[in-house]
N, C-alpha and C positions, 0 to 999 in steps of 0.2 A: 502493500499499499504506499500511496505518494504521500510525504509529509505536507503541509502547507508551507514549512520550511526551502521542502525539496524543487515545490515547484516555484519560490520565490528565486533560487538559486540559479535553474534550467533557466528561467524566464530572463536574466542579470546576464547569462553568459549567453542565449544566445540573441538578444536587444542587442549586445553590443559587438558582437559578430556583425548583425545587420549595418550596424552605425559606423564599422568600419570598409562598407563594403562601398565602390571606388563608382557601379555599377545598376543599371535594375537587373542587369545578367548577373554578379554575384550576388547582390542581393536574392533574387530568384534561388539561386544554386542554395543559399541560407537556409533558406526556407524549408527548402527541398529533402537538405540534411536533415534539420530538424524535427521534421517529420516523418521521415525515417526511424530515427531516434525517436522518438515516441513511441511509434509501433513496433520495434523491436524491443523496448521496456516494458509495455503494455502483454506483449507475448510473454518476456521474462513473467512475469507479473501473475498469468494464468490468463490472460484476456487474449487471444492473437483477434479478436475482431474488427480492430484496426487496420489491419491489413487491406481486408475489403472494402472498406472505407475511403482508405488512401486509393485503392486503384480504382473505385469508381472516381474518385475526385481529379483524377488527373487523365482517364478516359474521358471524360466531361470535356475538360478543357481541350484535350485533342478535337475531339469532335466539334466544339462549338467557335474553332478556330482554325476552321479550315484543313483536319486531319482527315 
């Protein structure tokens, strides 16, 4: 189970990475990494249901933008 402190630390880490990004392309990469990290953590916590949600979101983005 994730504690409020862990959520705060995770948010600080990823927001720092986003702030350091020099372009929208880099920021997109940071958020992609953050989402995969959340999915892996959820899987370790016995909740693998984030992978299908992430897959759907990425697929929808692809479909809605010319793919």
